PDB file of N, CA, C and O in Angstrom:
ATOM      1  N   UNK A   1     -50.556-144.738  19.529  1.00  0.00           N
ATOM      2  CA  UNK A   1     -51.391-144.596  20.697  1.00  0.00           C
ATOM      3  C   UNK A   1     -51.307-145.797  21.630  1.00  0.00           C
ATOM      4  O   UNK A   1     -51.317-145.643  22.851  1.00  0.00           O
ATOM      5  N   UNK A   2     -51.226-146.971  21.064  1.00  0.00           N
ATOM      6  CA  UNK A   2     -51.124-148.138  21.870  1.00  0.00           C
ATOM      7  C   UNK A   2     -49.929-148.124  22.775  1.00  0.00           C
ATOM      8  O   UNK A   2     -50.017-148.437  23.962  1.00  0.00           O
ATOM      9  N   UNK A   3     -48.759-147.738  22.173  1.00  0.00           N
ATOM     10  CA  UNK A   3     -47.565-147.663  22.975  1.00  0.00           C
ATOM     11  C   UNK A   3     -47.607-146.577  24.023  1.00  0.00           C
ATOM     12  O   UNK A   3     -47.062-146.744  25.114  1.00  0.00           O
ATOM     13  N   UNK A   4     -48.230-145.493  23.716  1.00  0.00           N
ATOM     14  CA  UNK A   4     -48.416-144.395  24.656  1.00  0.00           C
ATOM     15  C   UNK A   4     -49.267-144.853  25.843  1.00  0.00           C
ATOM     16  O   UNK A   4     -49.075-144.411  26.975  1.00  0.00           O
ATOM     17  N   UNK A   5     -50.227-145.766  25.548  1.00  0.00           N
ATOM     18  CA  UNK A   5     -51.049-146.284  26.650  1.00  0.00           C
ATOM     19  C   UNK A   5     -50.416-147.444  27.305  1.00  0.00           C
ATOM     20  O   UNK A   5     -51.023-148.080  28.168  1.00  0.00           O
ATOM     21  N   UNK A   6     -49.164-147.760  26.911  1.00  0.00           N
ATOM     22  CA  UNK A   6     -48.377-148.865  27.463  1.00  0.00           C
ATOM     23  C   UNK A   6     -49.035-150.214  27.221  1.00  0.00           C
ATOM     24  O   UNK A   6     -48.912-151.120  28.046  1.00  0.00           O
ATOM     25  N   UNK A   7     -49.737-150.359  26.091  1.00  0.00           N
ATOM     26  CA  UNK A   7     -50.274-151.616  25.632  1.00  0.00           C
ATOM     27  C   UNK A   7     -49.215-152.375  24.824  1.00  0.00           C
ATOM     28  O   UNK A   7     -48.524-151.790  23.990  1.00  0.00           O
ATOM     29  N   UNK A   8     -49.098-153.663  25.075  1.00  0.00           N
ATOM     30  CA  UNK A   8     -48.188-154.502  24.386  1.00  0.00           C
ATOM     31  C   UNK A   8     -48.812-154.913  23.013  1.00  0.00           C
ATOM     32  O   UNK A   8     -49.875-155.530  22.962  1.00  0.00           O
ATOM     33  N   UNK A   9     -48.150-154.567  21.967  1.00  0.00           N
ATOM     34  CA  UNK A   9     -48.701-154.882  20.611  1.00  0.00           C
ATOM     35  C   UNK A   9     -47.591-155.571  19.774  1.00  0.00           C
ATOM     36  O   UNK A   9     -46.399-155.497  20.074  1.00  0.00           O
ATOM     37  N   UNK A  10     -48.065-156.238  18.718  1.00  0.00           N
ATOM     38  CA  UNK A  10     -47.157-156.827  17.776  1.00  0.00           C
ATOM     39  C   UNK A  10     -47.850-156.889  16.438  1.00  0.00           C
ATOM     40  O   UNK A  10     -49.080-156.878  16.388  1.00  0.00           O
ATOM     41  N   UNK A  11     -47.104-156.954  15.351  1.00  0.00           N
ATOM     42  CA  UNK A  11     -47.673-157.034  13.995  1.00  0.00           C
ATOM     43  C   UNK A  11     -47.165-158.292  13.322  1.00  0.00           C
ATOM     44  O   UNK A  11     -45.959-158.528  13.246  1.00  0.00           O
ATOM     45  N   UNK A  12     -48.102-159.105  12.832  1.00  0.00           N
ATOM     46  CA  UNK A  12     -47.748-160.248  12.033  1.00  0.00           C
ATOM     47  C   UNK A  12     -48.401-160.030  10.695  1.00  0.00           C
ATOM     48  O   UNK A  12     -49.622-159.915  10.590  1.00  0.00           O
ATOM     49  N   UNK A  13     -47.549-159.971   9.645  1.00  0.00           N
ATOM     50  CA  UNK A  13     -48.098-159.689   8.312  1.00  0.00           C
ATOM     51  C   UNK A  13     -47.607-160.613   7.201  1.00  0.00           C
ATOM     52  O   UNK A  13     -47.761-160.316   6.016  1.00  0.00           O
ATOM     53  N   UNK A  14     -47.019-161.725   7.597  1.00  0.00           N
ATOM     54  CA  UNK A  14     -46.516-162.655   6.574  1.00  0.00           C
ATOM     55  C   UNK A  14     -47.601-163.604   6.118  1.00  0.00           C
ATOM     56  O   UNK A  14     -47.576-164.800   6.411  1.00  0.00           O
ATOM     57  N   UNK A  15     -48.576-163.031   5.378  1.00  0.00           N
ATOM     58  CA  UNK A  15     -49.675-163.794   4.865  1.00  0.00           C
ATOM     59  C   UNK A  15     -49.657-163.762   3.339  1.00  0.00           C
ATOM     60  O   UNK A  15     -49.516-162.695   2.742  1.00  0.00           O
ATOM     61  N   UNK A  16     -49.793-164.890   2.727  1.00  0.00           N
ATOM     62  CA  UNK A  16     -49.828-164.958   1.288  1.00  0.00           C
ATOM     63  C   UNK A  16     -51.225-164.627   0.768  1.00  0.00           C
ATOM     64  O   UNK A  16     -52.187-164.649   1.536  1.00  0.00           O
ATOM     65  N   UNK A  17     -51.350-164.329  -0.492  1.00  0.00           N
ATOM     66  CA  UNK A  17     -52.668-163.992  -1.096  1.00  0.00           C
ATOM     67  C   UNK A  17     -53.658-165.078  -0.829  1.00  0.00           C
ATOM     68  O   UNK A  17     -54.829-164.793  -0.579  1.00  0.00           O
ATOM     69  N   UNK A  18     -53.235-166.307  -0.871  1.00  0.00           N
ATOM     70  CA  UNK A  18     -54.065-167.434  -0.507  1.00  0.00           C
ATOM     71  C   UNK A  18     -53.376-168.088   0.678  1.00  0.00           C
ATOM     72  O   UNK A  18     -52.465-168.890   0.472  1.00  0.00           O
ATOM     73  N   UNK A  19     -53.768-167.785   1.904  1.00  0.00           N
ATOM     74  CA  UNK A  19     -53.048-168.201   3.129  1.00  0.00           C
ATOM     75  C   UNK A  19     -52.794-169.739   3.143  1.00  0.00           C
ATOM     76  O   UNK A  19     -53.636-170.538   2.735  1.00  0.00           O
ATOM     77  N   UNK A  20     -51.639-170.083   3.614  1.00  0.00           N
ATOM     78  CA  UNK A  20     -51.238-171.456   3.736  1.00  0.00           C
ATOM     79  C   UNK A  20     -51.268-171.885   5.182  1.00  0.00           C
ATOM     80  O   UNK A  20     -51.349-171.065   6.096  1.00  0.00           O
ATOM     81  N   UNK A  21     -51.198-173.203   5.370  1.00  0.00           N
ATOM     82  CA  UNK A  21     -51.133-173.717   6.709  1.00  0.00           C
ATOM     83  C   UNK A  21     -49.858-173.164   7.444  1.00  0.00           C
ATOM     84  O   UNK A  21     -49.892-172.922   8.651  1.00  0.00           O
ATOM     85  N   UNK A  22     -48.812-172.985   6.734  1.00  0.00           N
ATOM     86  CA  UNK A  22     -47.587-172.469   7.303  1.00  0.00           C
ATOM     87  C   UNK A  22     -47.782-171.029   7.748  1.00  0.00           C
ATOM     88  O   UNK A  22     -47.241-170.627   8.779  1.00  0.00           O
ATOM     89  N   UNK A  23     -48.527-170.261   7.011  1.00  0.00           N
ATOM     90  CA  UNK A  23     -48.867-168.862   7.446  1.00  0.00           C
ATOM     91  C   UNK A  23     -49.566-168.899   8.804  1.00  0.00           C
ATOM     92  O   UNK A  23     -49.237-168.104   9.685  1.00  0.00           O
ATOM     93  N   UNK A  24     -50.496-169.784   8.982  1.00  0.00           N
ATOM     94  CA  UNK A  24     -51.213-169.933  10.246  1.00  0.00           C
ATOM     95  C   UNK A  24     -50.279-170.396  11.336  1.00  0.00           C
ATOM     96  O   UNK A  24     -50.305-169.845  12.437  1.00  0.00           O
ATOM     97  N   UNK A  25     -49.452-171.394  11.067  1.00  0.00           N
ATOM     98  CA  UNK A  25     -48.519-171.921  12.054  1.00  0.00           C
ATOM     99  C   UNK A  25     -47.575-170.766  12.483  1.00  0.00           C
ATOM    100  O   UNK A  25     -47.329-170.594  13.677  1.00  0.00           O
ATOM    101  N   UNK A  26     -47.053-169.990  11.535  1.00  0.00           N
ATOM    102  CA  UNK A  26     -46.161-168.875  11.875  1.00  0.00           C
ATOM    103  C   UNK A  26     -46.907-167.831  12.687  1.00  0.00           C
ATOM    104  O   UNK A  26     -46.328-167.258  13.610  1.00  0.00           O
ATOM    105  N   UNK A  27     -48.149-167.567  12.384  1.00  0.00           N
ATOM    106  CA  UNK A  27     -48.938-166.595  13.112  1.00  0.00           C
ATOM    107  C   UNK A  27     -49.170-167.015  14.519  1.00  0.00           C
ATOM    108  O   UNK A  27     -49.114-166.203  15.443  1.00  0.00           O
ATOM    109  N   UNK A  28     -49.438-168.321  14.695  1.00  0.00           N
ATOM    110  CA  UNK A  28     -49.657-168.882  16.060  1.00  0.00           C
ATOM    111  C   UNK A  28     -48.382-168.696  16.845  1.00  0.00           C
ATOM    112  O   UNK A  28     -48.422-168.268  17.998  1.00  0.00           O
ATOM    113  N   UNK A  29     -47.263-169.006  16.250  1.00  0.00           N
ATOM    114  CA  UNK A  29     -45.955-168.843  16.919  1.00  0.00           C
ATOM    115  C   UNK A  29     -45.745-167.417  17.344  1.00  0.00           C
ATOM    116  O   UNK A  29     -45.365-167.166  18.488  1.00  0.00           O
ATOM    117  N   UNK A  30     -45.986-166.446  16.432  1.00  0.00           N
ATOM    118  CA  UNK A  30     -45.824-165.080  16.770  1.00  0.00           C
ATOM    119  C   UNK A  30     -46.717-164.651  17.889  1.00  0.00           C
ATOM    120  O   UNK A  30     -46.303-163.875  18.749  1.00  0.00           O
ATOM    121  N   UNK A  31     -47.971-165.149  17.904  1.00  0.00           N
ATOM    122  CA  UNK A  31     -48.896-164.845  18.975  1.00  0.00           C
ATOM    123  C   UNK A  31     -48.356-165.363  20.334  1.00  0.00           C
ATOM    124  O   UNK A  31     -48.331-164.658  21.342  1.00  0.00           O
ATOM    125  N   UNK A  32     -47.945-166.591  20.288  1.00  0.00           N
ATOM    126  CA  UNK A  32     -47.453-167.194  21.570  1.00  0.00           C
ATOM    127  C   UNK A  32     -46.195-166.538  22.103  1.00  0.00           C
ATOM    128  O   UNK A  32     -46.107-166.269  23.301  1.00  0.00           O
ATOM    129  N   UNK A  33     -45.217-166.272  21.245  1.00  0.00           N
ATOM    130  CA  UNK A  33     -43.974-165.686  21.750  1.00  0.00           C
ATOM    131  C   UNK A  33     -44.158-164.273  22.153  1.00  0.00           C
ATOM    132  O   UNK A  33     -43.394-163.757  22.970  1.00  0.00           O
ATOM    133  N   UNK A  34     -45.163-163.611  21.601  1.00  0.00           N
ATOM    134  CA  UNK A  34     -45.523-162.237  22.010  1.00  0.00           C
ATOM    135  C   UNK A  34     -46.407-162.142  23.232  1.00  0.00           C
ATOM    136  O   UNK A  34     -46.651-161.055  23.757  1.00  0.00           O
ATOM    137  N   UNK A  35     -46.883-163.288  23.680  1.00  0.00           N
ATOM    138  CA  UNK A  35     -47.736-163.358  24.884  1.00  0.00           C
ATOM    139  C   UNK A  35     -48.961-162.468  24.698  1.00  0.00           C
ATOM    140  O   UNK A  35     -49.358-161.747  25.614  1.00  0.00           O
ATOM    141  N   UNK A  36     -49.566-162.525  23.491  1.00  0.00           N
ATOM    142  CA  UNK A  36     -50.690-161.701  23.214  1.00  0.00           C
ATOM    143  C   UNK A  36     -51.963-162.269  23.757  1.00  0.00           C
ATOM    144  O   UNK A  36     -52.008-163.444  24.120  1.00  0.00           O
ATOM    145  N   UNK A  37     -53.003-161.469  23.826  1.00  0.00           N
ATOM    146  CA  UNK A  37     -54.262-161.915  24.379  1.00  0.00           C
ATOM    147  C   UNK A  37     -55.439-161.745  23.403  1.00  0.00           C
ATOM    148  O   UNK A  37     -56.599-161.902  23.784  1.00  0.00           O
ATOM    149  N   UNK A  38     -55.131-161.430  22.176  1.00  0.00           N
ATOM    150  CA  UNK A  38     -56.190-161.283  21.151  1.00  0.00           C
ATOM    151  C   UNK A  38     -55.584-160.921  19.839  1.00  0.00           C
ATOM    152  O   UNK A  38     -54.395-160.625  19.721  1.00  0.00           O
ATOM    153  N   UNK A  39     -56.476-160.954  18.816  1.00  0.00           N
ATOM    154  CA  UNK A  39     -56.080-160.684  17.451  1.00  0.00           C
ATOM    155  C   UNK A  39     -56.916-159.569  16.892  1.00  0.00           C
ATOM    156  O   UNK A  39     -58.144-159.608  16.969  1.00  0.00           O
ATOM    157  N   UNK A  40     -56.250-158.549  16.315  1.00  0.00           N
ATOM    158  CA  UNK A  40     -56.985-157.486  15.569  1.00  0.00           C
ATOM    159  C   UNK A  40     -56.656-157.702  14.103  1.00  0.00           C
ATOM    160  O   UNK A  40     -55.496-157.623  13.701  1.00  0.00           O
ATOM    161  N   UNK A  41     -57.666-157.972  13.318  1.00  0.00           N
ATOM    162  CA  UNK A  41     -57.431-158.322  11.880  1.00  0.00           C
ATOM    163  C   UNK A  41     -57.720-157.068  11.030  1.00  0.00           C
ATOM    164  O   UNK A  41     -58.695-156.341  11.220  1.00  0.00           O
ATOM    165  N   UNK A  42     -56.784-156.877  10.071  1.00  0.00           N
ATOM    166  CA  UNK A  42     -56.958-155.776   9.107  1.00  0.00           C
ATOM    167  C   UNK A  42     -56.789-156.297   7.676  1.00  0.00           C
ATOM    168  O   UNK A  42     -56.081-157.282   7.470  1.00  0.00           O
ATOM    169  N   UNK A  43     -57.396-155.685   6.724  1.00  0.00           N
ATOM    170  CA  UNK A  43     -57.135-156.042   5.346  1.00  0.00           C
ATOM    171  C   UNK A  43     -58.333-156.677   4.667  1.00  0.00           C
ATOM    172  O   UNK A  43     -59.483-156.468   5.051  1.00  0.00           O
ATOM    173  N   UNK A  44     -58.031-157.440   3.669  1.00  0.00           N
ATOM    174  CA  UNK A  44     -59.030-158.069   2.866  1.00  0.00           C
ATOM    175  C   UNK A  44     -59.279-159.524   3.261  1.00  0.00           C
ATOM    176  O   UNK A  44     -58.985-159.946   4.379  1.00  0.00           O
ATOM    177  N   UNK A  45     -59.803-160.241   2.350  1.00  0.00           N
ATOM    178  CA  UNK A  45     -60.242-161.662   2.639  1.00  0.00           C
ATOM    179  C   UNK A  45     -59.119-162.539   3.151  1.00  0.00           C
ATOM    180  O   UNK A  45     -59.292-163.213   4.166  1.00  0.00           O
ATOM    181  N   UNK A  46     -57.989-162.554   2.494  1.00  0.00           N
ATOM    182  CA  UNK A  46     -56.886-163.459   2.868  1.00  0.00           C
ATOM    183  C   UNK A  46     -56.383-163.167   4.277  1.00  0.00           C
ATOM    184  O   UNK A  46     -56.222-164.078   5.088  1.00  0.00           O
ATOM    185  N   UNK A  47     -56.137-161.899   4.560  1.00  0.00           N
ATOM    186  CA  UNK A  47     -55.623-161.573   5.856  1.00  0.00           C
ATOM    187  C   UNK A  47     -56.684-161.799   6.959  1.00  0.00           C
ATOM    188  O   UNK A  47     -56.336-162.233   8.058  1.00  0.00           O
ATOM    189  N   UNK A  48     -57.923-161.521   6.689  1.00  0.00           N
ATOM    190  CA  UNK A  48     -58.978-161.797   7.644  1.00  0.00           C
ATOM    191  C   UNK A  48     -59.100-163.335   7.864  1.00  0.00           C
ATOM    192  O   UNK A  48     -59.197-163.782   9.007  1.00  0.00           O
ATOM    193  N   UNK A  49     -59.095-164.105   6.820  1.00  0.00           N
ATOM    194  CA  UNK A  49     -59.180-165.549   6.968  1.00  0.00           C
ATOM    195  C   UNK A  49     -58.020-166.086   7.830  1.00  0.00           C
ATOM    196  O   UNK A  49     -58.223-166.888   8.742  1.00  0.00           O
ATOM    197  N   UNK A  50     -56.845-165.636   7.525  1.00  0.00           N
ATOM    198  CA  UNK A  50     -55.667-166.070   8.277  1.00  0.00           C
ATOM    199  C   UNK A  50     -55.779-165.648   9.736  1.00  0.00           C
ATOM    200  O   UNK A  50     -55.495-166.435  10.640  1.00  0.00           O
ATOM    201  N   UNK A  51     -56.184-164.434   9.959  1.00  0.00           N
ATOM    202  CA  UNK A  51     -56.283-163.928  11.363  1.00  0.00           C
ATOM    203  C   UNK A  51     -57.297-164.815  12.148  1.00  0.00           C
ATOM    204  O   UNK A  51     -57.059-165.168  13.303  1.00  0.00           O
ATOM    205  N   UNK A  52     -58.406-165.155  11.501  1.00  0.00           N
ATOM    206  CA  UNK A  52     -59.394-165.962  12.189  1.00  0.00           C
ATOM    207  C   UNK A  52     -58.827-167.367  12.453  1.00  0.00           C
ATOM    208  O   UNK A  52     -59.045-167.926  13.528  1.00  0.00           O
ATOM    209  N   UNK A  53     -58.118-167.926  11.503  1.00  0.00           N
ATOM    210  CA  UNK A  53     -57.477-169.257  11.670  1.00  0.00           C
ATOM    211  C   UNK A  53     -56.453-169.182  12.795  1.00  0.00           C
ATOM    212  O   UNK A  53     -56.384-170.108  13.602  1.00  0.00           O
ATOM    213  N   UNK A  54     -55.652-168.119  12.886  1.00  0.00           N
ATOM    214  CA  UNK A  54     -54.663-168.004  13.926  1.00  0.00           C
ATOM    215  C   UNK A  54     -55.345-167.948  15.274  1.00  0.00           C
ATOM    216  O   UNK A  54     -54.938-168.651  16.199  1.00  0.00           O
ATOM    217  N   UNK A  55     -56.405-167.103  15.413  1.00  0.00           N
ATOM    218  CA  UNK A  55     -57.146-166.982  16.642  1.00  0.00           C
ATOM    219  C   UNK A  55     -57.733-168.318  17.060  1.00  0.00           C
ATOM    220  O   UNK A  55     -57.749-168.643  18.247  1.00  0.00           O
ATOM    221  N   UNK A  56     -58.197-169.064  16.140  1.00  0.00           N
ATOM    222  CA  UNK A  56     -58.738-170.436  16.434  1.00  0.00           C
ATOM    223  C   UNK A  56     -57.582-171.319  16.913  1.00  0.00           C
ATOM    224  O   UNK A  56     -57.711-171.977  17.946  1.00  0.00           O
ATOM    225  N   UNK A  57     -56.505-171.349  16.221  1.00  0.00           N
ATOM    226  CA  UNK A  57     -55.464-172.356  16.447  1.00  0.00           C
ATOM    227  C   UNK A  57     -54.635-172.086  17.687  1.00  0.00           C
ATOM    228  O   UNK A  57     -54.008-173.019  18.190  1.00  0.00           O
ATOM    229  N   UNK A  58     -54.592-170.865  18.213  1.00  0.00           N
ATOM    230  CA  UNK A  58     -53.814-170.646  19.404  1.00  0.00           C
ATOM    231  C   UNK A  58     -54.289-171.426  20.606  1.00  0.00           C
ATOM    232  O   UNK A  58     -53.544-171.610  21.569  1.00  0.00           O
ATOM    233  N   UNK A  59     -55.526-171.887  20.558  1.00  0.00           N
ATOM    234  CA  UNK A  59     -56.042-172.611  21.680  1.00  0.00           C
ATOM    235  C   UNK A  59     -56.376-174.077  21.398  1.00  0.00           C
ATOM    236  O   UNK A  59     -57.139-174.715  22.123  1.00  0.00           O
ATOM    237  N   UNK A  60     -55.781-174.584  20.323  1.00  0.00           N
ATOM    238  CA  UNK A  60     -56.150-175.967  19.983  1.00  0.00           C
ATOM    239  C   UNK A  60     -54.867-176.858  20.067  1.00  0.00           C
ATOM    240  O   UNK A  60     -53.729-176.403  19.946  1.00  0.00           O
ATOM    241  N   UNK A  61     -55.161-178.155  20.283  1.00  0.00           N
ATOM    242  CA  UNK A  61     -54.099-179.152  20.345  1.00  0.00           C
ATOM    243  C   UNK A  61     -54.017-179.960  19.045  1.00  0.00           C
ATOM    244  O   UNK A  61     -52.961-180.509  18.730  1.00  0.00           O
ATOM    245  N   UNK A  62     -55.102-180.040  18.298  1.00  0.00           N
ATOM    246  CA  UNK A  62     -55.157-180.762  17.028  1.00  0.00           C
ATOM    247  C   UNK A  62     -54.620-179.963  15.903  1.00  0.00           C
ATOM    248  O   UNK A  62     -54.581-178.737  15.996  1.00  0.00           O
ATOM    249  N   UNK A  63     -54.201-180.588  14.835  1.00  0.00           N
ATOM    250  CA  UNK A  63     -53.712-179.842  13.653  1.00  0.00           C
ATOM    251  C   UNK A  63     -54.815-179.074  12.981  1.00  0.00           C
ATOM    252  O   UNK A  63     -55.985-179.415  13.155  1.00  0.00           O
ATOM    253  N   UNK A  64     -54.491-178.048  12.218  1.00  0.00           N
ATOM    254  CA  UNK A  64     -55.460-177.199  11.517  1.00  0.00           C
ATOM    255  C   UNK A  64     -56.481-177.966  10.717  1.00  0.00           C
ATOM    256  O   UNK A  64     -57.670-177.652  10.773  1.00  0.00           O
ATOM    257  N   UNK A  65     -56.046-178.970   9.969  1.00  0.00           N
ATOM    258  CA  UNK A  65     -56.946-179.636   9.036  1.00  0.00           C
ATOM    259  C   UNK A  65     -57.947-180.526   9.802  1.00  0.00           C
ATOM    260  O   UNK A  65     -58.887-181.022   9.181  1.00  0.00           O
ATOM    261  N   UNK A  66     -57.792-180.745  11.085  1.00  0.00           N
ATOM    262  CA  UNK A  66     -58.790-181.481  11.856  1.00  0.00           C
ATOM    263  C   UNK A  66     -60.007-180.602  12.067  1.00  0.00           C
ATOM    264  O   UNK A  66     -61.001-181.104  12.591  1.00  0.00           O
ATOM    265  N   UNK A  67     -60.007-179.370  11.711  1.00  0.00           N
ATOM    266  CA  UNK A  67     -61.135-178.467  11.881  1.00  0.00           C
ATOM    267  C   UNK A  67     -61.747-178.103  10.482  1.00  0.00           C
ATOM    268  O   UNK A  67     -62.582-177.202  10.400  1.00  0.00           O
ATOM    269  N   UNK A  68     -61.354-178.763   9.452  1.00  0.00           N
ATOM    270  CA  UNK A  68     -61.891-178.491   8.123  1.00  0.00           C
ATOM    271  C   UNK A  68     -63.430-178.625   8.159  1.00  0.00           C
ATOM    272  O   UNK A  68     -63.960-179.446   8.907  1.00  0.00           O
ATOM    273  N   UNK A  69     -64.114-177.851   7.383  1.00  0.00           N
ATOM    274  CA  UNK A  69     -65.572-177.814   7.398  1.00  0.00           C
ATOM    275  C   UNK A  69     -66.154-179.081   6.703  1.00  0.00           C
ATOM    276  O   UNK A  69     -66.746-179.020   5.626  1.00  0.00           O
ATOM    277  N   UNK A  70     -65.952-180.193   7.374  1.00  0.00           N
ATOM    278  CA  UNK A  70     -66.513-181.433   6.875  1.00  0.00           C
ATOM    279  C   UNK A  70     -67.198-182.162   8.059  1.00  0.00           C
ATOM    280  O   UNK A  70     -66.647-182.283   9.153  1.00  0.00           O
ATOM    281  N   UNK A  71     -68.381-182.619   7.788  1.00  0.00           N
ATOM    282  CA  UNK A  71     -69.113-183.390   8.832  1.00  0.00           C
ATOM    283  C   UNK A  71     -69.170-182.668  10.132  1.00  0.00           C
ATOM    284  O   UNK A  71     -69.551-181.498  10.190  1.00  0.00           O
ATOM    285  N   UNK A  72     -68.783-183.373  11.213  1.00  0.00           N
ATOM    286  CA  UNK A  72     -68.883-182.808  12.535  1.00  0.00           C
ATOM    287  C   UNK A  72     -67.506-182.345  13.082  1.00  0.00           C
ATOM    288  O   UNK A  72     -67.307-182.279  14.295  1.00  0.00           O
ATOM    289  N   UNK A  73     -66.577-182.031  12.180  1.00  0.00           N
ATOM    290  CA  UNK A  73     -65.240-181.596  12.679  1.00  0.00           C
ATOM    291  C   UNK A  73     -65.328-180.355  13.556  1.00  0.00           C
ATOM    292  O   UNK A  73     -64.471-180.158  14.418  1.00  0.00           O
ATOM    293  N   UNK A  74     -66.319-179.532  13.366  1.00  0.00           N
ATOM    294  CA  UNK A  74     -66.490-178.346  14.198  1.00  0.00           C
ATOM    295  C   UNK A  74     -66.578-178.648  15.637  1.00  0.00           C
ATOM    296  O   UNK A  74     -66.245-177.817  16.482  1.00  0.00           O
ATOM    297  N   UNK A  75     -67.040-179.871  15.947  1.00  0.00           N
ATOM    298  CA  UNK A  75     -67.154-180.291  17.364  1.00  0.00           C
ATOM    299  C   UNK A  75     -65.789-180.496  18.053  1.00  0.00           C
ATOM    300  O   UNK A  75     -65.717-180.606  19.277  1.00  0.00           O
ATOM    301  N   UNK A  76     -64.718-180.544  17.259  1.00  0.00           N
ATOM    302  CA  UNK A  76     -63.382-180.720  17.805  1.00  0.00           C
ATOM    303  C   UNK A  76     -62.848-179.424  18.357  1.00  0.00           C
ATOM    304  O   UNK A  76     -61.849-179.432  19.075  1.00  0.00           O
ATOM    305  N   UNK A  77     -63.468-178.326  18.052  1.00  0.00           N
ATOM    306  CA  UNK A  77     -62.963-176.934  18.479  1.00  0.00           C
ATOM    307  C   UNK A  77     -63.128-176.770  19.984  1.00  0.00           C
ATOM    308  O   UNK A  77     -64.204-177.025  20.526  1.00  0.00           O
ATOM    309  N   UNK A  78     -62.059-176.344  20.661  1.00  0.00           N
ATOM    310  CA  UNK A  78     -62.141-175.932  22.034  1.00  0.00           C
ATOM    311  C   UNK A  78     -62.377-174.423  22.037  1.00  0.00           C
ATOM    312  O   UNK A  78     -61.430-173.637  22.072  1.00  0.00           O
ATOM    313  N   UNK A  79     -63.626-174.036  22.001  1.00  0.00           N
ATOM    314  CA  UNK A  79     -64.016-172.616  21.872  1.00  0.00           C
ATOM    315  C   UNK A  79     -63.446-171.748  23.027  1.00  0.00           C
ATOM    316  O   UNK A  79     -63.021-170.611  22.824  1.00  0.00           O
ATOM    317  N   UNK A  80     -63.458-172.318  24.203  1.00  0.00           N
ATOM    318  CA  UNK A  80     -63.039-171.568  25.354  1.00  0.00           C
ATOM    319  C   UNK A  80     -61.592-171.097  25.325  1.00  0.00           C
ATOM    320  O   UNK A  80     -61.227-170.170  26.048  1.00  0.00           O
ATOM    321  N   UNK A  81     -60.776-171.721  24.502  1.00  0.00           N
ATOM    322  CA  UNK A  81     -59.368-171.367  24.432  1.00  0.00           C
ATOM    323  C   UNK A  81     -58.974-170.585  23.170  1.00  0.00           C
ATOM    324  O   UNK A  81     -57.801-170.281  22.956  1.00  0.00           O
ATOM    325  N   UNK A  82     -59.987-170.264  22.334  1.00  0.00           N
ATOM    326  CA  UNK A  82     -59.714-169.418  21.177  1.00  0.00           C
ATOM    327  C   UNK A  82     -59.411-168.022  21.592  1.00  0.00           C
ATOM    328  O   UNK A  82     -59.923-167.563  22.614  1.00  0.00           O
ATOM    329  N   UNK A  83     -58.556-167.283  20.807  1.00  0.00           N
ATOM    330  CA  UNK A  83     -58.260-165.921  21.062  1.00  0.00           C
ATOM    331  C   UNK A  83     -59.405-165.058  20.558  1.00  0.00           C
ATOM    332  O   UNK A  83     -59.990-165.360  19.518  1.00  0.00           O
ATOM    333  N   UNK A  84     -59.743-163.965  21.292  1.00  0.00           N
ATOM    334  CA  UNK A  84     -60.737-163.060  20.763  1.00  0.00           C
ATOM    335  C   UNK A  84     -60.218-162.345  19.531  1.00  0.00           C
ATOM    336  O   UNK A  84     -59.019-162.100  19.403  1.00  0.00           O
ATOM    337  N   UNK A  85     -61.131-162.010  18.621  1.00  0.00           N
ATOM    338  CA  UNK A  85     -60.786-161.371  17.367  1.00  0.00           C
ATOM    339  C   UNK A  85     -61.578-160.094  17.204  1.00  0.00           C
ATOM    340  O   UNK A  85     -62.782-160.052  17.457  1.00  0.00           O
ATOM    341  N   UNK A  86     -60.901-159.077  16.789  1.00  0.00           N
ATOM    342  CA  UNK A  86     -61.553-157.751  16.407  1.00  0.00           C
ATOM    343  C   UNK A  86     -61.273-157.615  14.976  1.00  0.00           C
ATOM    344  O   UNK A  86     -61.675-156.629  14.359  1.00  0.00           O
TER     345      UNK A  86
END
């Protein structure tokens, strides 16, 4: 249906059972080269976690681990540049 509606879509599914930083980096790369404007997440915990991390990281300049849930790291997030997630 998306293609019939002439919507540009892509699928990124290279996610391990316990997502790695490289899975997120690869997902961000796929997002950027596909010129996407959002993330639609499917599946269980691992795929949803990875999708959220990819959506976060497409708009950040700092490395992934600079956003680890420690102290005030969350203040480093540039919320306005994150990709929307469904």
